[in-house]
VOPAGU-2260 file (C-alpha; in pm, 1 decimal, decimal comma):
REM VOPAGU-2260
SITE   aa  ch    i         X         Y         Z
SITE  UNK   A    0    5160,1    7852,7    9310,6
SITE  UNK   A    1    5149,0    7623,0    9614,9
SITE  UNK   A    2    5269,4    7912,2    9831,0
SITE  UNK   A    3    4995,6    8150,1    9711,2
SITE  UNK   A    4    4723,3    7881,3    9738,5
SITE  UNK   A    5    4796,4    7799,0   10101,0
SITE  UNK   A    6    4859,3    8162,5   10187,9
SITE  UNK   A    7    4493,9    8212,7   10097,0
SITE  UNK   A    8    4358,1    7905,8   10278,2
SITE  UNK   A    9    4564,2    7896,3   10599,3
SITE  UNK   A   10    4437,3    8224,6   10755,1
SITE  UNK   A   11    4112,4    8042,8   10831,9
SITE  UNK   A   12    4300,3    7826,2   11079,1
SITE  UNK   A   13    4517,9    8106,5   11215,3
SITE  UNK   A   14    4219,4    8330,8   11288,8
SITE  UNK   A   15    4047,0    8054,1   11484,9
SITE  UNK   A   16    4371,4    7972,3   11668,9
SITE  UNK   A   17    4427,9    8335,8   11760,9
SITE  UNK   A   18    4076,6    8377,7   11899,0
SITE  UNK   A   19    4076,8    8046,7   12087,0
SITE  UNK   A   20    4413,0    8076,7   12260,3
SITE  UNK   A   21    4396,0    8456,1   12312,4
SITE  UNK   A   22    4718,4    8536,8   12133,9
SITE  UNK   A   23    4836,8    8750,2   11846,8
SITE  UNK   A   24    5214,0    8639,7   11849,7
SITE  UNK   A   25    5585,3    8012,3   11583,8
SITE  UNK   A   26    6542,1    7625,0   10651,1
SITE  UNK   A   27    6454,3    7306,8   10516,7
SITE  UNK   A   28    6380,5    7458,1   10171,5
SITE  UNK   A   29    6740,3    7561,2   10122,5
SITE  UNK   A   30    6856,6    7204,7   10192,2
SITE  UNK   A   31    6593,8    7027,6    9980,9
SITE  UNK   A   32    6724,8    6789,4    9718,2
SITE  UNK   A   33    6395,7    6712,9    9541,0
SITE  UNK   A   34    6112,8    6919,9    9401,1
SITE  UNK   A   35    5859,8    6742,2    9627,1
SITE  UNK   A   36    6043,6    6834,2    9946,1
SITE  UNK   A   37    6076,6    7191,0    9820,3
SITE  UNK   A   38    5701,6    7210,6    9745,4
SITE  UNK   A   39    5609,5    7058,5   10081,6
SITE  UNK   A   40    5830,3    7302,8   10271,8
SITE  UNK   A   41    5697,4    7597,6   10070,1
SITE  UNK   A   42    5349,7    7481,2   10174,3
SITE  UNK   A   43    5458,7    7492,4   10539,7
SITE  UNK   A   44    5616,0    7835,9   10485,8
SITE  UNK   A   45    5297,7    7975,0   10334,0
SITE  UNK   A   46    5088,1    7848,7   10624,7
SITE  UNK   A   47    5319,4    8033,9   10860,5
SITE  UNK   A   48    5330,2    8347,3   10647,7
SITE  UNK   A   49    4952,5    8353,9   10617,9
SITE  UNK   A   50    4924,0    8412,9   10991,7
SITE  UNK   A   51    5024,8    8769,5   10912,5
SITE  UNK   A   52    4699,7    8825,1   10724,1
SITE  UNK   A   53    4459,3    8728,4   11001,3
SITE  UNK   A   54    4656,4    8798,7   11317,5
SITE  UNK   A   55    4805,6    9122,9   11182,4
SITE  UNK   A   56    4461,3    9257,0   11099,4
SITE  UNK   A   57    4344,5    9164,9   11449,6
SITE  UNK   A   58    4642,5    9343,7   11600,6
SITE  UNK   A   59    4564,0    9659,6   11403,6
SITE  UNK   A   60    4205,2    9636,9   11521,6
SITE  UNK   A   61    4329,9    9607,1   11880,5
SITE  UNK   A   62    4569,5    9902,2   11880,5
SITE  UNK   A   63    4408,7   10161,8   11650,0
SITE  UNK   A   64    4086,0   10355,5   11696,1
SITE  UNK   A   65    3822,2   10295,6   11428,5
SITE  UNK   A   66    3888,9   10631,9   11259,5
SITE  UNK   A   67    4264,0   10550,4   11228,8
SITE  UNK   A   68    4229,4   10194,5   11096,9
SITE  UNK   A   69    4190,6   10277,6   10727,6
SITE  UNK   A   70    4537,3   10426,9   10700,5
SITE  UNK   A   71    4687,1   10156,7   10924,1
SITE  UNK   A   72    4535,6    9877,4   10711,6
SITE  UNK   A   73    4656,8   10050,2   10395,1
SITE  UNK   A   74    5015,4   10056,2   10520,0
SITE  UNK   A   75    4988,3    9704,0   10664,7
SITE  UNK   A   76    4865,9    9544,6   10341,6
SITE  UNK   A   77    5146,0    9698,1   10133,2
SITE  UNK   A   78    5363,8    9398,0   10227,0
SITE  UNK   A   79    5122,7    9114,0   10141,8
SITE  UNK   A   80    5004,7    9283,5    9822,5
SITE  UNK   A   81    5327,6    9432,5    9686,8
SITE  UNK   A   82    5559,2    9149,8    9804,1
SITE  UNK   A   83    5435,4    8890,5    9551,5
SITE  UNK   A   84    5480,8    9150,1    9277,0
SITE  UNK   A   85    5838,5    9261,4    9347,6
SITE  UNK   A   86    5955,8    8934,2    9509,4
SITE  UNK   A   87    6001,0    8745,7    9182,1
SITE  UNK   A   88    6200,5    9034,7    9034,9
SITE  UNK   A   89    6438,4    9043,9    9331,0
SITE  UNK   A   90    6445,0    8662,4    9336,6
SITE  UNK   A   91    6544,0    8656,4    8971,2
SITE  UNK   A   92    6848,8    8872,0    9037,5
SITE  UNK   A   93    6946,3    8669,2    9344,3
SITE  UNK   A   94    6909,5    8345,1    9146,5
SITE  UNK   A   95    7120,3    8473,5    8858,3
SITE  UNK   A   96    7406,0    8592,3    9077,5
SITE  UNK   A   97    7397,3    8362,1    9382,6
SITE  UNK   A   98    7175,2    8059,7    9299,9
SITE  UNK   A   99    6818,8    7966,2    9390,0
SITE  UNK   A  100    6902,1    7833,0    9735,9
SITE  UNK   A  101    7021,1    8178,0    9841,5
SITE  UNK   A  102    6667,3    8312,5    9807,4
SITE  UNK   A  103    6558,9    8076,7   10084,2
SITE  UNK   A  104    6861,3    8149,3   10302,8
SITE  UNK   A  105    6802,6    8524,1   10272,1
SITE  UNK   A  106    6436,4    8473,7   10364,0
SITE  UNK   A  107    6536,5    8262,6   10666,1
SITE  UNK   A  108    6778,7    8527,5   10793,5
SITE  UNK   A  109    6532,7    8813,6   10743,0
SITE  UNK   A  110    6254,2    8608,1   10903,9
SITE  UNK   A  111    6473,3    8530,2   11205,0
SITE  UNK   A  112    6566,3    8894,8   11250,7
SITE  UNK   A  113    6202,4    9000,9   11227,7
SITE  UNK   A  114    6101,9    8729,1   11475,8
SITE  UNK   A  115    6354,3    8860,8   11726,9
SITE  UNK   A  116    6231,0    9216,5   11669,4
SITE  UNK   A  117    5867,9    9111,1   11716,8
SITE  UNK   A  118    5949,9    8912,6   12030,9
SITE  UNK   A  119    6109,9    9211,6   12200,8
SITE  UNK   A  120    5921,1    9506,2   12048,7
SITE  UNK   A  121    5558,8    9392,8   11996,5
SITE  UNK   A  122    5354,1    9343,9   12313,5
SITE  UNK   A  123    5048,9    9118,0   12335,1
SITE  UNK   A  124    4744,5    9315,9   12216,5
SITE  UNK   A  125    4457,7    9070,9   12261,9
SITE  UNK   A  126    4250,4    9162,0   12567,1
SITE  UNK   A  127    3948,5    8937,1   12618,5
SITE  UNK   A  128    3645,2    9117,7   12758,0
SITE  UNK   A  129    3604,8    9057,6   13130,3
SITE  UNK   A  130    3261,4    9200,0   13212,7
SITE  UNK   A  131    3059,0    9061,4   12923,5
SITE  UNK   A  132    2861,9    8738,0   12962,1
SITE  UNK   A  133    2949,7    8453,8   12731,3
SITE  UNK   A  134    2681,4    8439,8   12457,4
SITE  UNK   A  135    2719,0    8060,8   12429,8
SITE  UNK   A  136    2606,1    8002,0   12787,1
SITE  UNK   A  137    2266,3    8058,9   12946,6
SITE  UNK   A  138    2417,1    8166,4   13278,4
SITE  UNK   A  139    2674,4    8439,8   13305,5
SITE  UNK   A  140    2878,5    8279,9   13583,6
SITE  UNK   A  141    2945,6    7942,6   13419,8
SITE  UNK   A  142    3290,4    7927,6   13266,0
SITE  UNK   A  143    3410,8    7701,7   12989,8
SITE  UNK   A  144    3712,0    7718,8   12766,0
SITE  UNK   A  145    3675,4    7780,4   12395,0
SITE  UNK   A  146    3765,9    7487,3   12175,0
SITE  UNK   A  147    4000,7    7534,8   11883,2
SITE  UNK   A  148    3807,2    7483,1   11560,8
SITE  UNK   A  149    3996,0    7583,0   11243,0
SITE  UNK   A  150    3675,1    7550,8   11038,5
SITE  UNK   A  151    3477,3    7801,8   11247,9
SITE  UNK   A  152    3545,4    8093,2   11006,9
SITE  UNK   A  153    3383,6    7885,5   10729,4
SITE  UNK   A  154    3048,9    7911,4   10913,1
SITE  UNK   A  155    3046,5    8279,8   10824,6
SITE  UNK   A  156    2983,6    8179,1   10463,2
SITE  UNK   A  157    2621,5    8093,7   10550,1
SITE  UNK   A  158    2550,5    8469,1   10551,3
SITE  UNK   A  159    2492,9    8603,7   10197,6
SITE  UNK   A  160    2692,4    8922,5   10250,1
SITE  UNK   A  161    2994,7    8720,3   10364,7
SITE  UNK   A  162    2976,8    8459,0   10088,8
SITE  UNK   A  163    2957,3    8724,6    9818,0
Protein backbone atom coordinates (compact mmCIF):
# COMPACT_ATOMS: atom_id res chain seq x y z
CA UNK A 1 0.00 0.00 0.00
CA UNK A 2 2.82 2.43 0.84
CA UNK A 3 4.42 1.65 -2.52
CA UNK A 4 1.25 2.40 -4.50
CA UNK A 5 0.50 5.57 -2.48
CA UNK A 6 3.89 7.15 -3.11
CA UNK A 7 3.98 5.92 -6.69
CA UNK A 8 0.95 8.16 -7.19
CA UNK A 9 2.29 11.18 -5.29
CA UNK A 10 5.98 11.26 -6.27
CA UNK A 11 5.53 11.99 -10.02
CA UNK A 12 4.62 15.55 -9.05
CA UNK A 13 8.17 16.06 -7.87
CA UNK A 14 9.79 14.14 -10.72
CA UNK A 15 7.95 16.13 -13.39
CA UNK A 16 9.10 19.42 -11.86
CA UNK A 17 12.66 18.09 -11.49
CA UNK A 18 12.75 16.93 -15.10
CA UNK A 19 11.56 20.28 -16.44
CA UNK A 20 13.83 22.34 -14.19
CA UNK A 21 17.10 20.50 -14.78
CA UNK A 22 16.40 19.65 -18.46
CA UNK A 23 16.80 15.92 -18.11
CA UNK A 24 14.80 12.79 -18.75
CA UNK A 25 17.39 10.20 -17.34
CA UNK A 26 19.27 7.95 -10.15
CA UNK A 27 19.04 -3.17 -1.79
CA UNK A 28 18.33 -2.13 1.54
CA UNK A 29 14.89 -3.84 1.48
CA UNK A 30 16.43 -7.27 1.15
CA UNK A 31 18.58 -6.65 4.23
CA UNK A 32 15.86 -5.10 6.40
CA UNK A 33 15.30 -6.71 9.77
CA UNK A 34 12.17 -4.79 10.81
CA UNK A 35 8.87 -3.97 9.17
CA UNK A 36 9.50 -0.22 9.59
CA UNK A 37 12.77 -0.31 7.67
CA UNK A 38 11.10 -2.40 4.98
CA UNK A 39 8.22 0.11 4.68
CA UNK A 40 10.58 3.08 4.60
CA UNK A 41 12.72 1.53 1.87
CA UNK A 42 9.63 0.56 -0.15
CA UNK A 43 8.61 4.22 0.10
CA UNK A 44 11.99 5.23 -1.36
CA UNK A 45 11.65 2.57 -4.08
CA UNK A 46 8.22 3.84 -5.09
CA UNK A 47 9.46 7.42 -5.35
CA UNK A 48 12.16 6.21 -7.72
CA UNK A 49 9.81 3.99 -9.70
CA UNK A 50 7.28 6.79 -10.06
CA UNK A 51 9.77 8.76 -12.14
CA UNK A 52 8.86 6.38 -14.94
CA UNK A 53 5.33 7.78 -15.05
CA UNK A 54 6.21 11.44 -15.56
CA UNK A 55 9.60 11.30 -17.26
CA UNK A 56 8.64 8.35 -19.49
CA UNK A 57 5.59 10.19 -20.76
CA UNK A 58 7.75 13.24 -21.47
CA UNK A 59 10.23 11.09 -23.36
CA UNK A 60 7.45 9.64 -25.53
CA UNK A 61 6.23 13.16 -26.20
CA UNK A 62 9.76 14.14 -27.24
CA UNK A 63 10.44 11.28 -29.65
CA UNK A 64 7.06 10.50 -31.25
CA UNK A 65 4.95 12.64 -33.56
CA UNK A 66 1.50 13.53 -32.24
CA UNK A 67 -0.24 11.02 -34.53
CA UNK A 68 2.01 8.17 -33.25
CA UNK A 69 1.73 8.93 -29.52
CA UNK A 70 -1.50 7.04 -28.83
CA UNK A 71 0.01 3.67 -29.68
CA UNK A 72 3.30 4.54 -27.97
CA UNK A 73 1.51 5.55 -24.74
CA UNK A 74 -0.59 2.38 -24.90
CA UNK A 75 2.50 0.18 -25.05
CA UNK A 76 4.34 2.31 -22.47
CA UNK A 77 1.59 2.12 -19.86
CA UNK A 78 1.31 -1.68 -20.09
CA UNK A 79 4.12 -1.92 -17.50
CA UNK A 80 2.75 0.47 -14.85
CA UNK A 81 -0.80 -0.82 -15.23
CA UNK A 82 -0.26 -4.56 -15.67
CA UNK A 83 2.76 -4.85 -13.32
CA UNK A 84 0.78 -4.33 -10.09
CA UNK A 85 -1.68 -6.97 -11.28
CA UNK A 86 0.73 -9.79 -12.18
CA UNK A 87 3.50 -8.80 -9.73
CA UNK A 88 1.80 -10.23 -6.64
CA UNK A 89 1.15 -13.52 -8.45
CA UNK A 90 4.80 -13.89 -9.46
CA UNK A 91 5.87 -12.66 -6.01
CA UNK A 92 3.73 -15.32 -4.37
CA UNK A 93 5.52 -18.08 -6.25
CA UNK A 94 8.94 -16.59 -5.54
CA UNK A 95 8.07 -16.26 -1.84
CA UNK A 96 6.85 -19.84 -1.61
CA UNK A 97 9.92 -21.35 -3.25
CA UNK A 98 12.76 -18.93 -2.40
CA UNK A 99 11.58 -16.62 0.43
CA UNK A 100 10.34 -13.03 0.51
CA UNK A 101 13.79 -11.45 0.42
CA UNK A 102 14.41 -12.98 -3.01
CA UNK A 103 11.67 -10.81 -4.49
CA UNK A 104 13.70 -7.74 -3.58
CA UNK A 105 16.99 -9.22 -4.79
CA UNK A 106 15.43 -10.15 -8.13
CA UNK A 107 14.04 -6.62 -8.46
CA UNK A 108 17.47 -5.14 -7.65
CA UNK A 109 19.20 -7.26 -10.29
CA UNK A 110 16.59 -6.53 -12.96
CA UNK A 111 16.65 -2.82 -12.06
CA UNK A 112 20.44 -2.72 -12.32
CA UNK A 113 20.40 -4.42 -15.71
CA UNK A 114 17.75 -2.02 -16.99
CA UNK A 115 19.72 0.96 -15.64
CA UNK A 116 22.79 -0.16 -17.57
CA UNK A 117 20.69 -0.65 -20.70
CA UNK A 118 19.12 2.80 -20.34
CA UNK A 119 22.50 4.44 -19.72
CA UNK A 120 23.97 3.08 -22.94
CA UNK A 121 20.92 2.81 -25.21
CA UNK A 122 18.63 5.76 -24.38
CA UNK A 123 19.90 9.19 -25.45
CA UNK A 124 18.80 12.45 -23.82
CA UNK A 125 15.55 13.58 -25.48
CA UNK A 126 14.80 16.88 -23.77
CA UNK A 127 15.60 19.80 -26.06
CA UNK A 128 14.75 23.19 -24.56
CA UNK A 129 13.49 25.71 -27.11
CA UNK A 130 16.20 28.17 -28.11
CA UNK A 131 14.38 30.83 -30.12
CA UNK A 132 11.34 31.38 -27.92
CA UNK A 133 11.27 34.20 -25.36
CA UNK A 134 10.81 33.24 -21.75
CA UNK A 135 7.16 33.97 -20.82
CA UNK A 136 8.16 34.78 -17.23
CA UNK A 137 10.32 37.72 -18.26
CA UNK A 138 9.32 41.04 -19.81
CA UNK A 139 12.45 41.23 -21.95
CA UNK A 140 13.50 38.44 -24.25
CA UNK A 141 17.24 38.81 -23.70
CA UNK A 142 17.29 38.53 -19.90
CA UNK A 143 18.26 35.07 -18.75
CA UNK A 144 17.49 33.42 -15.45
CA UNK A 145 17.59 29.83 -14.36
CA UNK A 146 14.42 27.99 -13.47
CA UNK A 147 14.07 27.09 -9.82
CA UNK A 148 13.17 23.57 -8.80
CA UNK A 149 9.71 23.58 -7.25
CA UNK A 150 8.20 20.11 -6.66
CA UNK A 151 4.80 21.69 -5.91
CA UNK A 152 4.53 23.51 -9.25
CA UNK A 153 2.37 20.76 -10.85
CA UNK A 154 -0.16 21.27 -8.02
CA UNK A 155 -0.87 24.78 -9.38
CA UNK A 156 -2.50 23.13 -12.37
CA UNK A 157 -5.34 22.08 -10.06
CA UNK A 158 -6.66 25.66 -10.05
CA UNK A 159 -8.06 24.99 -13.54
CA UNK A 160 -11.42 23.17 -13.40
CA UNK A 161 -10.64 20.82 -16.28
CA UNK A 162 -7.42 19.70 -14.57
CA UNK A 163 -8.93 19.26 -11.10
CA UNK A 164 -11.78 17.13 -12.44
